N, C-alpha and C positions, 0 to 999 in steps of 0.2 A: 182200450182197443186202439189200434193204429191202422192206417191205410198204407199199403205197400204195393209195389210192382214186382211181379215174379220175374227175375232176371236169369235164373238158371236152376240146374238140378245138382244134387250131390249124391254120389253112390258110395256106399261103404259096405264091403263084404264082411269085415270084422267090426262088430259093434256090440254095445250092451244088448243083452238078450231081449229086454223089454222094448227095444226099438225095432225089432224084427217086424216086418210088414208095413212099416211106415215109409212113405215116400218123403224124401227130404228136399226142400226147395231153398234156393237162395233168394231172399226177398229184400228189396230196397225200400225202406220207409220213405214216404213222400209227404209233403205238405199239401193237405187237401185244398187249401185256398188258392195256391198258384202252381201246383204240380212240381215244385222244386224238390231236389233231394233233401232228405232230412235224416242226418246221421249216417252211420256206416251200414252196409248190407248185413243181414243176419241169416242164420239157418233156421228154418221153421218146418215142423212136421205138418204134412198136408193130410187133412181128414176128409176133404171134399172133392179132390180130383182137379185142382187148379193146374194151369199150364203156363209156360213161359209167355210173357207179354200181357198176362191178365192182371188187372188191379184187384187186390184182395184185402180182406179184413183179417188182421192178425191180433191174437191175444197173447199175453205173456204171464209169467209167474204161475201161481196156482190155477188160474183160469186156463192156462195152456195145458197143464196136466189133466185138469178136469175135462177139457174138450177132447183130449186124446183118449178119454174113456177109462183112465186108471190113474189115480193120484200118485202112484209109485213110478210112472213112466218118466224117465229123466229128460224132459223137454223144457225149454225156456220160452218157446214161441210155437204157436199152432195156428195154421190157417183155418179160419172158421166160416169164411164167406167169400164169394166172388162178387165184386161190385159191378152192377149192370149200368148204373148211372148215378149222378149226384146233382143236387141243386142246392146252391147256397144263396140265401137272400142278402143282396148287397146292402140293404138298408140296416140290417142288424149289425154289420161290421163298422158302421160309422159312429 
């Protein structure tokens, strides 16, 4: 799982039939320790109704397909949660 910030939407009128009904988001992976950008943005299928500006939890690979509800859906990333808050114990990082 990764934490990411939703930075945009993607619309596609012509796409693989199994992607019909999925909202597609552009998400920017972030480092949970300091909020810095971590890698390039990716496209993720949204299963929970996340919106631009929200911090989300994203899964990839077979977990992304499973979260989409069908192992044959051609997705590499799926949004599975919206982060309300986080707490990191600084003593553990030392």
